[in-house]
C-alpha positions in Angstrom: -46.9 -139.2 -56.7 -44.7 -140.7 -54.0 -41.9 -139.1 -52.1 -38.5 -140.5 -51.1 -35.2 -139.7 -49.5 -31.9 -141.0 -50.9 -28.7 -140.7 -49.0 -25.2 -140.2 -50.4 -21.9 -139.3 -48.8 -20.9 -136.0 -50.5 -17.4 -137.3 -50.9 -18.7 -140.3 -52.9 -21.5 -138.6 -54.9 -22.7 -135.1 -54.1 -25.7 -133.0 -55.1 -23.3 -130.8 -57.1 -22.2 -133.9 -59.1 -25.8 -134.8 -59.8 -26.4 -131.3 -61.1 -23.3 -131.5 -63.3 -24.2 -135.0 -64.6 -27.9 -134.0 -65.2 -28.8 -137.7 -64.4 -27.4 -140.6 -62.5 -28.0 -144.3 -61.9 -28.5 -145.0 -58.2 -26.5 -148.2 -58.0 -24.7 -150.0 -55.2 -27.7 -150.4 -52.9 -27.3 -153.7 -51.1 -30.0 -153.5 -48.4 -33.2 -155.4 -49.0 -35.5 -152.7 -47.5 -33.8 -149.9 -49.5 -34.1 -152.0 -52.6 -37.8 -152.7 -52.0 -38.3 -148.9 -51.7 -36.6 -148.4 -55.1 -38.8 -151.1 -56.6 -41.8 -149.0 -55.5 -40.6 -145.9 -57.2 -42.4 -144.6 -60.3 -41.3 -142.1 -63.0 -42.0 -138.6 -61.7 -41.7 -139.4 -58.0 -39.8 -136.8 -56.1 -36.7 -137.5 -54.0 -34.9 -135.6 -51.3 -31.2 -135.7 -52.0 -29.6 -136.1 -48.6 -25.9 -135.6 -47.8 -25.0 -138.1 -45.1 -21.8 -138.3 -43.0 -20.3 -134.9 -42.3 -22.9 -132.1 -42.2 -25.9 -134.4 -42.8 -28.7 -132.4 -44.5 -31.4 -132.5 -47.2 -29.7 -130.4 -49.9 -31.8 -130.9 -53.1 -34.8 -132.3 -54.8 -34.5 -134.9 -57.6 -37.0 -136.8 -59.7 -37.1 -140.5 -60.6 -36.6 -140.7 -64.4 -36.2 -144.5 -64.9 -37.8 -147.2 -62.8 -36.1 -150.2 -61.2 -33.8 -152.2 -63.4 -30.9 -154.6 -62.8 -27.7 -153.2 -61.2 -24.8 -154.4 -63.3 -22.4 -153.8 -60.3 -24.3 -156.6 -58.3 -22.6 -159.9 -58.9 -25.4 -161.7 -57.1 -28.0 -160.3 -59.5 -30.4 -159.7 -56.6 -30.3 -155.9 -56.5 -31.3 -153.2 -58.9 -31.2 -149.4 -59.3 -33.2 -146.4 -60.5 -32.2 -143.3 -62.4 -32.8 -139.8 -61.0 -32.3 -136.3 -62.3 -32.0 -133.0 -60.4 -35.0 -130.7 -60.0 -33.4 -128.0 -57.8 -31.5 -127.2 -54.6 -33.1 -126.3 -51.4 -32.6 -122.6 -50.7 -31.5 -123.6 -47.2 -30.3 -127.1 -46.4 -32.4 -128.8 -43.8 -30.0 -130.5 -41.3 -30.6 -133.7 -39.6 -30.4 -131.8 -36.3 -33.3 -129.5 -37.5 -35.3 -132.6 -38.5 -34.7 -134.4 -35.2 -35.7 -131.5 -33.0 -38.9 -130.8 -34.8 -41.9 -132.7 -33.2 -43.8 -132.6 -36.6 -41.0 -134.8 -38.0 -40.6 -137.3 -35.1 -42.1 -140.1 -37.2 -40.0 -139.5 -40.3 -38.0 -142.6 -41.3 -34.8 -140.6 -41.2 -35.4 -140.2 -37.5 -36.6 -143.7 -36.7 -34.3 -145.7 -39.1 -31.5 -143.3 -39.9 -29.2 -145.8 -41.5 -31.6 -146.8 -44.3 -30.2 -145.3 -47.5 -33.5 -145.1 -49.5 -36.6 -144.4 -47.6 -40.2 -143.2 -48.0 -41.3 -139.7 -47.0 -45.0 -138.9 -46.4 -46.6 -136.1 -48.4 -47.0 -134.1 -45.1 -43.3 -134.6 -44.3 -42.4 -133.6 -47.8 -44.3 -130.4 -47.7 -43.0 -129.5 -44.3 -39.3 -130.2 -45.1 -39.7 -128.2 -48.4 -41.0 -125.3 -46.4 -38.1 -125.5 -44.0 -35.7 -125.5 -47.0 -37.4 -122.4 -48.5 -38.9 -124.2 -51.6 -42.4 -125.0 -52.7 -43.3 -128.7 -52.1 
């Protein structure tokens, strides 16, 4: 299993909306690195759902339920999307500030390339952030 982090502005699409919808297509990604990360996703991979913008924090865990396929909102036909479904919320959101100040997470992509909307997370980082959020990784 691989681990990922996907960012969304809560005003555009929030964790609460994903829970309500029970599944969503992660479309609209127009960055080649983020797209390459989505192409590498497999069914069952786990994803941190990260609220960006105001109050940036990891707030929930989702799972990839459909692998990469064409994004119909992309007129260039170069980008695709994946589907994810909610697994559960973190008991305590893990803020960007908490992640940045923890030396164990200094190499996390979120710290090094914070603007990337879809990014890999190592198994060690996954377990550590889960423990910070009060859930089992």
